[in-house]
DRENMAR-991560 format. One line per field, with one value per residue (C-alpha): chain; residue in one letter; z, x, y. Coordinates in steps of 0.05 Angstrom, whole numbers. Example, Ala and Ser with C-alpha at 12.3 -4.5 7.8 and 13.67 -1.06 7.14 Angstrom:
! residues 2
kette	A / A
rest	a / s
w	156 / 143
u	246 / 273
v	-90 / -21
END
This chain:
! residues 388
kette	A / A / A / A / A / A / A / A / A / A / A / A / A / A / A / A / A / A / A / A / A / A / A / A / A / A / A / A / A / A / A / A / A / A / A / A / A / A / A / A / A / A / A / A / A / A / A / A / A / A / A / A / A / A / A / A / A / A / A / A / A / A / A / A / A / A / A / A / A / A / A / A / A / A / A / A / A / A / A / A / A / A / A / A / A / A / A / A / A / A / A / A / A / A / A / A / A / A / A / A / A / A / A / A / A / A / A / A / A / A / A / A / A / A / A / A / A / A / A / A / A / A / A / A / A / A / A / A / A / A / A / A / A / A / A / A / A / A / A / A / A / A / A / A / A / A / A / A / A / A / A / A / A / A / A / A / A / A / A / A / A / A / A / A / A / A / A / A / A / A / A / A / A / A / A / A / A / A / A / A / A / A / A / A / A / A / A / A / A / A / A / A / A / A / A / A / A / A / A / A / A / A / A / A / A / A / A / A / A / A / A / A / A / A / A / A / A / A / A / A / A / A / A / A / A / A / A / A / A / A / A / A / A / A / A / A / A / A / A / A / A / A / A / A / A / A / A / A / A / A / A / A / A / A / A / A / A / A / A / A / A / A / A / A / A / A / A / A / A / A / A / A / A / A / A / A / A / A / A / A / A / A / A / A / A / A / A / A / A / A / A / A / A / A / A / A / A / A / A / A / A / A / A / A / A / A / A / A / A / A / A / A / A / A / A / A / A / A / A / A / A / A / A / A / A / A / A / A / A / A / A / A / A / A / A / A / A / A / A / A / A / A / A / A / A / A / A / A / A / A / A / A / A / A / A / A / A / A / A / A / A / A / A / A / A / A / A / A / A / A / A / A / A / A / A / A / A / A / A / A / A / A / A / A / A / A / A / A
rest	l / e / t / v / v / m / d / w / l / a / k / l / i / g / l / d / k / r / f / l / a / i / k / e / d / g / t / e / g / e / g / g / g / v / i / q / g / s / a / s / e / a / h / i / v / a / m / i / a / g / r / e / m / v / l / e / r / i / r / s / q / k / n / a / s / q / g / d / l / d / a / m / r / h / r / f / v / a / y / f / s / d / q / t / h / s / s / g / q / k / a / a / n / i / i / g / c / k / t / h / i / v / p / s / d / d / d / f / r / l / t / k / d / a / l / v / a / a / i / s / e / d / k / s / a / g / l / i / p / f / f / v / c / g / t / f / g / t / t / n / t / t / a / i / d / d / l / v / g / v / a / e / v / a / a / a / e / h / l / w / y / h / i / d / a / a / y / a / g / a / a / l / t / c / p / e / f / r / p / l / a / s / g / i / e / r / a / d / s / f / n / f / n / a / h / k / w / m / l / t / n / f / d / c / s / a / l / w / v / a / d / s / t / q / l / v / n / a / l / s / i / h / r / e / y / l / p / r / v / k / g / d / t / s / f / v / k / d / y / r / d / w / q / a / p / l / g / r / r / f / r / s / l / k / l / w / f / v / m / r / m / y / g / a / a / g / i / r / a / h / i / r / s / h / v / t / q / a / k / w / l / e / e / k / l / i / e / d / g / r / f / e / i / m / a / p / v / i / f / g / l / v / v / f / r / v / r / p / s / a / i / h / a / a / h / e / n / t / v / d / p / d / t / v / n / k / i / n / t / d / l / v / k / a / i / q / t / d / n / r / v / f / l / v / g / t / k / v / k / g / n / d / v / v / r / a / a / i / g / s / s / i / g / t / q / k / n / v / d / l / l / l / q / v / i / l / e / l / t / t / k / v / i / a / s / e / q / n
w	2158 / 2161 / 2199 / 2148 / 2084 / 2111 / 2121 / 2051 / 2023 / 2064 / 2033 / 1964 / 1967 / 2000 / 2069 / 2121 / 2168 / 2225 / 2198 / 2199 / 2251 / 2248 / 2249 / 2205 / 2264 / 2272 / 2335 / 2342 / 2320 / 2349 / 2284 / 2239 / 2189 / 2195 / 2141 / 2149 / 2111 / 2079 / 2082 / 2122 / 2176 / 2174 / 2184 / 2246 / 2277 / 2263 / 2294 / 2357 / 2364 / 2353 / 2406 / 2454 / 2441 / 2456 / 2518 / 2545 / 2535 / 2570 / 2626 / 2639 / 2628 / 2669 / 2717 / 2692 / 2721 / 2679 / 2691 / 2665 / 2603 / 2590 / 2594 / 2540 / 2486 / 2456 / 2443 / 2401 / 2327 / 2266 / 2203 / 2131 / 2065 / 2022 / 1976 / 2031 / 2020 / 2057 / 2101 / 2142 / 2161 / 2175 / 2221 / 2259 / 2265 / 2293 / 2346 / 2363 / 2349 / 2312 / 2242 / 2207 / 2131 / 2105 / 2034 / 1984 / 1939 / 1865 / 1855 / 1900 / 1955 / 2031 / 2044 / 2106 / 2110 / 2106 / 2160 / 2207 / 2200 / 2214 / 2276 / 2301 / 2293 / 2331 / 2388 / 2398 / 2405 / 2459 / 2415 / 2420 / 2353 / 2353 / 2282 / 2211 / 2147 / 2087 / 2020 / 1969 / 1907 / 1922 / 1897 / 1854 / 1819 / 1848 / 1877 / 1929 / 1990 / 2016 / 2055 / 2080 / 2102 / 2136 / 2172 / 2199 / 2226 / 2257 / 2292 / 2318 / 2343 / 2368 / 2321 / 2298 / 2224 / 2181 / 2105 / 2062 / 1998 / 1986 / 1910 / 1893 / 1944 / 1897 / 1852 / 1904 / 1883 / 1825 / 1849 / 1799 / 1838 / 1907 / 1902 / 1898 / 1968 / 2004 / 2075 / 2085 / 2127 / 2179 / 2185 / 2245 / 2201 / 2127 / 2089 / 2018 / 1988 / 1955 / 1929 / 1888 / 1843 / 1864 / 1838 / 1904 / 1915 / 1961 / 2020 / 2032 / 2060 / 2085 / 2145 / 2178 / 2243 / 2264 / 2337 / 2355 / 2429 / 2425 / 2378 / 2424 / 2486 / 2457 / 2430 / 2479 / 2527 / 2572 / 2587 / 2619 / 2560 / 2511 / 2529 / 2507 / 2446 / 2474 / 2512 / 2480 / 2411 / 2416 / 2341 / 2336 / 2336 / 2375 / 2317 / 2354 / 2387 / 2319 / 2293 / 2311 / 2307 / 2351 / 2297 / 2229 / 2164 / 2137 / 2089 / 2087 / 2046 / 1984 / 1991 / 1996 / 1931 / 1894 / 1916 / 1901 / 1835 / 1804 / 1840 / 1845 / 1769 / 1752 / 1800 / 1772 / 1699 / 1718 / 1748 / 1694 / 1637 / 1666 / 1674 / 1601 / 1579 / 1618 / 1588 / 1519 / 1532 / 1556 / 1491 / 1447 / 1482 / 1475 / 1402 / 1388 / 1409 / 1442 / 1512 / 1568 / 1620 / 1688 / 1732 / 1720 / 1698 / 1747 / 1756 / 1721 / 1725 / 1670 / 1692 / 1632 / 1605 / 1541 / 1533 / 1519 / 1449 / 1428 / 1441 / 1405 / 1376 / 1356 / 1425 / 1472 / 1526 / 1527 / 1533 / 1597 / 1649 / 1664 / 1591 / 1595 / 1658 / 1627 / 1566 / 1611 / 1655 / 1593 / 1566 / 1629 / 1625 / 1553 / 1565 / 1622 / 1581 / 1521 / 1565 / 1527 / 1579 / 1649 / 1679 / 1725 / 1733 / 1791 / 1807 / 1806 / 1834 / 1813 / 1744 / 1723 / 1694 / 1671 / 1706 / 1666 / 1715 / 1684 / 1732 / 1716 / 1728 / 1661 / 1621 / 1559 / 1510 / 1468 / 1525 / 1526 / 1450 / 1459 / 1515 / 1471 / 1413 / 1457 / 1487 / 1417 / 1387 / 1445 / 1452 / 1381 / 1394 / 1459 / 1429 / 1367 / 1412 / 1453 / 1390 / 1359
u	1511 / 1584 / 1603 / 1567 / 1593 / 1664 / 1660 / 1632 / 1691 / 1741 / 1717 / 1715 / 1789 / 1808 / 1828 / 1844 / 1785 / 1823 / 1800 / 1725 / 1677 / 1631 / 1659 / 1635 / 1595 / 1558 / 1595 / 1631 / 1704 / 1763 / 1777 / 1734 / 1733 / 1720 / 1713 / 1763 / 1764 / 1832 / 1893 / 1927 / 1873 / 1881 / 1957 / 1946 / 1896 / 1940 / 2001 / 1963 / 1939 / 2011 / 2038 / 1984 / 2002 / 2077 / 2063 / 2017 / 2069 / 2123 / 2074 / 2060 / 2130 / 2168 / 2113 / 2125 / 2088 / 2050 / 2105 / 2156 / 2114 / 2105 / 2179 / 2190 / 2144 / 2198 / 2240 / 2188 / 2207 / 2166 / 2195 / 2178 / 2215 / 2236 / 2178 / 2123 / 2070 / 2079 / 2019 / 2066 / 2112 / 2052 / 2021 / 2087 / 2090 / 2020 / 2029 / 2099 / 2145 / 2210 / 2216 / 2268 / 2265 / 2294 / 2326 / 2288 / 2323 / 2334 / 2261 / 2235 / 2217 / 2226 / 2263 / 2273 / 2347 / 2345 / 2291 / 2331 / 2393 / 2352 / 2319 / 2387 / 2418 / 2359 / 2359 / 2433 / 2417 / 2365 / 2304 / 2242 / 2216 / 2140 / 2112 / 2128 / 2089 / 2093 / 2064 / 2024 / 2031 / 2073 / 2051 / 2113 / 2118 / 2066 / 2123 / 2104 / 2145 / 2173 / 2109 / 2127 / 2197 / 2172 / 2119 / 2174 / 2212 / 2149 / 2133 / 2204 / 2208 / 2136 / 2120 / 2051 / 2049 / 2007 / 1999 / 1983 / 1947 / 1912 / 1912 / 1929 / 1885 / 1825 / 1863 / 1855 / 1782 / 1812 / 1840 / 1898 / 1930 / 1925 / 1991 / 2027 / 1999 / 2026 / 2040 / 1981 / 1946 / 2000 / 1988 / 1956 / 1920 / 1907 / 1880 / 1858 / 1818 / 1754 / 1749 / 1813 / 1802 / 1737 / 1683 / 1664 / 1658 / 1706 / 1714 / 1716 / 1781 / 1773 / 1815 / 1814 / 1847 / 1859 / 1849 / 1810 / 1828 / 1890 / 1853 / 1793 / 1837 / 1875 / 1818 / 1761 / 1746 / 1685 / 1640 / 1572 / 1543 / 1568 / 1529 / 1559 / 1529 / 1544 / 1495 / 1444 / 1466 / 1533 / 1548 / 1542 / 1611 / 1621 / 1660 / 1679 / 1731 / 1759 / 1776 / 1803 / 1738 / 1676 / 1625 / 1623 / 1587 / 1543 / 1598 / 1578 / 1514 / 1554 / 1598 / 1534 / 1508 / 1573 / 1576 / 1503 / 1502 / 1567 / 1574 / 1640 / 1639 / 1630 / 1684 / 1732 / 1718 / 1731 / 1799 / 1819 / 1803 / 1850 / 1906 / 1897 / 1898 / 1961 / 1994 / 1974 / 2003 / 2069 / 2073 / 2060 / 2112 / 2164 / 2146 / 2158 / 2231 / 2241 / 2218 / 2241 / 2195 / 2224 / 2184 / 2144 / 2072 / 2033 / 1968 / 1943 / 2006 / 2057 / 2123 / 2167 / 2216 / 2245 / 2309 / 2378 / 2382 / 2319 / 2355 / 2420 / 2421 / 2494 / 2518 / 2469 / 2522 / 2547 / 2481 / 2484 / 2436 / 2413 / 2391 / 2352 / 2318 / 2302 / 2270 / 2225 / 2205 / 2193 / 2149 / 2106 / 2099 / 2080 / 2026 / 1997 / 1997 / 1966 / 1907 / 1880 / 1901 / 1930 / 1989 / 2047 / 2120 / 2162 / 2234 / 2255 / 2325 / 2346 / 2315 / 2259 / 2204 / 2131 / 2072 / 2011 / 1957 / 1897 / 1838 / 1780 / 1711 / 1686 / 1752 / 1755 / 1807 / 1793 / 1820 / 1884 / 1889 / 1888 / 1938 / 1987 / 1975 / 1990 / 2052 / 2081 / 2065 / 2093 / 2154 / 2173 / 2164 / 2203 / 2261 / 2263 / 2263 / 2323 / 2361 / 2352
v	1961 / 1983 / 1920 / 1876 / 1910 / 1912 / 1837 / 1830 / 1871 / 1832 / 1768 / 1800 / 1817 / 1751 / 1777 / 1725 / 1708 / 1741 / 1807 / 1790 / 1819 / 1760 / 1690 / 1634 / 1605 / 1670 / 1693 / 1760 / 1759 / 1797 / 1834 / 1875 / 1933 / 2007 / 2062 / 2118 / 2182 / 2168 / 2123 / 2180 / 2173 / 2097 / 2105 / 2149 / 2100 / 2039 / 2074 / 2093 / 2021 / 1995 / 2043 / 2019 / 1946 / 1958 / 2001 / 1946 / 1894 / 1937 / 1950 / 1877 / 1851 / 1904 / 1925 / 1995 / 2054 / 2105 / 2155 / 2105 / 2092 / 2166 / 2176 / 2122 / 2150 / 2195 / 2133 / 2099 / 2090 / 2070 / 2040 / 2059 / 2052 / 2110 / 2092 / 2092 / 2144 / 2211 / 2193 / 2150 / 2207 / 2252 / 2201 / 2197 / 2274 / 2273 / 2221 / 2245 / 2186 / 2178 / 2149 / 2109 / 2112 / 2047 / 2048 / 2006 / 1955 / 1960 / 1938 / 1995 / 1945 / 1945 / 1881 / 1837 / 1846 / 1922 / 1925 / 1879 / 1925 / 1987 / 1957 / 1932 / 2002 / 2034 / 1984 / 1996 / 2070 / 2056 / 2067 / 2025 / 1997 / 1991 / 1996 / 1978 / 1993 / 1948 / 1972 / 1934 / 1979 / 2040 / 2108 / 2120 / 2053 / 2005 / 1963 / 1909 / 1903 / 1838 / 1827 / 1758 / 1779 / 1842 / 1799 / 1753 / 1813 / 1843 / 1777 / 1769 / 1842 / 1846 / 1905 / 1925 / 1907 / 1953 / 1944 / 2004 / 1981 / 2048 / 2042 / 1970 / 1937 / 1940 / 1892 / 1838 / 1831 / 1792 / 1725 / 1726 / 1784 / 1752 / 1712 / 1779 / 1795 / 1736 / 1757 / 1803 / 1749 / 1761 / 1836 / 1871 / 1920 / 1927 / 1988 / 2004 / 2062 / 2038 / 2112 / 2103 / 2044 / 2010 / 2056 / 2088 / 2163 / 2197 / 2187 / 2112 / 2084 / 2012 / 1994 / 1924 / 1902 / 1830 / 1846 / 1908 / 1906 / 1952 / 2001 / 2006 / 2010 / 2068 / 2109 / 2095 / 2152 / 2147 / 2208 / 2206 / 2245 / 2190 / 2126 / 2061 / 2025 / 1954 / 1912 / 1869 / 1893 / 1859 / 1862 / 1937 / 1966 / 2032 / 2061 / 2126 / 2081 / 2059 / 2129 / 2197 / 2237 / 2226 / 2240 / 2203 / 2201 / 2144 / 2121 / 2048 / 2062 / 2083 / 2023 / 1979 / 2010 / 1998 / 1924 / 1912 / 1949 / 1923 / 1857 / 1819 / 1807 / 1879 / 1904 / 1852 / 1870 / 1944 / 1927 / 1880 / 1928 / 1980 / 1930 / 1910 / 1981 / 1994 / 1933 / 1957 / 2026 / 1995 / 1952 / 2013 / 2055 / 2001 / 1991 / 2064 / 2055 / 2122 / 2103 / 2057 / 2027 / 2045 / 1997 / 1933 / 1946 / 1905 / 1944 / 2007 / 2049 / 2057 / 2091 / 2110 / 2160 / 2184 / 2145 / 2176 / 2144 / 2182 / 2246 / 2229 / 2160 / 2163 / 2183 / 2147 / 2134 / 2206 / 2243 / 2284 / 2257 / 2327 / 2334 / 2268 / 2292 / 2358 / 2325 / 2284 / 2343 / 2384 / 2327 / 2328 / 2402 / 2399 / 2347 / 2386 / 2451 / 2413 / 2398 / 2339 / 2288 / 2293 / 2258 / 2276 / 2262 / 2237 / 2215 / 2143 / 2129 / 2199 / 2198 / 2243 / 2198 / 2203 / 2167 / 2149 / 2123 / 2089 / 2083 / 2128 / 2099 / 2126 / 2115 / 2070 / 2045 / 2108 / 2152 / 2109 / 2116 / 2191 / 2188 / 2150 / 2198 / 2259 / 2228 / 2211 / 2279 / 2319 / 2276 / 2291 / 2366 / 2366 / 2327 / 2372 / 2434 / 2407 / 2387 / 2457
END
């Protein structure tokens, strides 16, 4: 069932046929999907597969011994932007490789040029690049990395290319968002969390690989007490070789229920309603005049802050940045203490900002109306308190 529903889901979000377990002619494909517990687990699995891929290439090209390969492992380096989710660094810590955090551009994206420069620097230092993560919808701002440019670098440098779409991947169920994801067809692995924005109970993190060979080679361990699943049942994946744990839950059943109950139309309507609500909130905040939008509103996230002119209109350019930051952190605290709605703050390029994420499975426009009401009320109180 997992093999089948993961192919269904891959087609629903428009993934390239390389990621399918069953080809159009009914034969078994080289790729396929597996349900992990979280995007963090998916990151670990993808990095292990990437390391295996590079080790195998070095072994064949240089006729390296196992001892030689073991001695190289501490030189392996993975690449992330400063906007990549923390799961990337955690995965690197777990598998024991180095990381290079590449500065994002003004639009919070990992770019081709920045990645090339980072790799050149590391190769000069004797390190071995093996893995890069591109993000489709970063946690902080839902920015989209230069997925095409990163793919070009990954191909040229023979890196494993993983795309983390943990939150925004669900938007790809809607065809109008797919042009934003150009480049994912060139990835080695792709992951998004159906339990985030696609109506599925936790945990259900969908991971696809274009070629499962390296993944299975890296994680397959034979023991006499663990009989192989293969044989006459060629389409049954031995998923213990696709994940870190040996045992696993029957996660595919809940995904089957969601897809059968809502259908493509229902899932798309769910996503589109949240995007519409986020756009509405953006418009209302701009109309109020006291707020500025700190990142483009692409999906269901609105990142904003109280602007300096709202604090002291006559001296907008002389308002201390620390004061502006304090107003915004105070606003977040006030909203959380008020307890009618919940949101959190973050930092964007050194500025304290507010994040309003719209994505509840039972949320409606009335909830967003209340959110706006609370923001406006408490902004007035926080500014008045600062001015006094």
